[in-house]
Structures are given as C-alpha cells and as structure tokens.
N, C-alpha and C positions, 0 to 999 in steps of 0.2 A: 611230540607223541601223536600218533594217529588216533583219531576217534572214529570208531565204527558203531553202527547201530544194528539192531536186529533187522531193520528194513534193508540195510546194505547187504547183509548176509542172505536175506530172503531173495533179493534180486540176483545176487551173484550165484547162489547155489540153486536157485529156482525151487525153493522149498519154503512153505509157509513158516512165518515166524513162530506160530503156535506149535508146529511140529518140531521146529528147531529147539524150542524151549523144552518140550516134552522129551525129545530124544537126548538132549544135553543133560537134563535132570536125571533121566534114567541111567545114563552112562556115568555121570560124575557125582550123583547124590545131592547136588545143589543146583539152584537155578543159574543161568548165565550171569545174572547180576550179582548173586551171592559169590560166585566164583571170582568174578572180576574184582569185587570189593575185597575179598580175602587176599588176592594177589596184590592189590594196591596197599592194603594195610601191612602186608608182609614187607613190601618195599619201604614203606614209611618207617616201620620198626627198625629196619637196617639203617636208614638214614638218620634216625634219631640217635642211634647208638654210635655211629661212626663219623658224624659230622656235627657242626655247630649251626647248621642251616636253621633259620627260624621256622617254627611250626607252620605258619601260614604259607611259606615257600615250599615246604615239604608237601603240604596238602595239594597245592597247585601242581607240583612236579610229578606227583603220582596219579594225578587225574581227577581230583575232586574239584568241583566247581566252586564250593564255598568252604571256608575254614570251619564254620560252625557244623556243617554236615560231617566233615572229616572228624572233628573232635568227638561228635556224638557217636559215630560208628566206631571210632577207635576205643572210646571208653566202654561201649557195649561189648566189644570183642576182647578187651584186655583188662577191664576193671579199673583202669586209670586213664586220666587225660594224657595226651601225648607228652606234655611238659612234665607231669608227675612221673610218667614211665621213664623218660630220659633221666630225670634226677635219681630215681630209685635204682636204675640199672647202672648208672655211672658211680654210684656210691658203693655198689657191690664189688667193684673191681679193686 
C-alpha cells in the first residue's frame, strides 16, 4: 500500500497543507486523518468478518503502524475490540 503524507500532497498540488486540511474538512466534514482512519476501519471490519486473518495482520494490512493504536481506534469507533467484534458478528450468523 502506498503511504502519502500531507507534505506529499502539498508539494504535488502546490497548495499548503493547512489549506488542504481546511478545504478537505469543509468538503467532507472530517479531517483528512479522520477520513483515512474511517476508511481503514471499514476495511478492517470487512476483513474481520470475511477472513480468519489475525488482528495484528489486519491492523498492518489496512495501514496502522501499531496493533495497539488500531485496537484503540477500532474500540472507540465500534464499542468493541476487533476480536470481540469478530466473535459477536460471527455468532449472529
């Protein structure tokens, strides 16, 4: 997976990263980082439900540098840890 930074976009688009953040937030209602994390968490939920891939590998595959950070964000967004989410959802089927 490619890793881009605001500095990369700033240079490529010739627009300050502060303006990029402001305009992005105005257009999408969330910061670029919030948007990216929401997309990553959505991909993680799909992998949790459709594969047996271990949580630490899912964290890495969707772009989180550490499993603990992934688990913390996942729990904040979903109310459950990734493992508990997987168990709860597979029991519903």
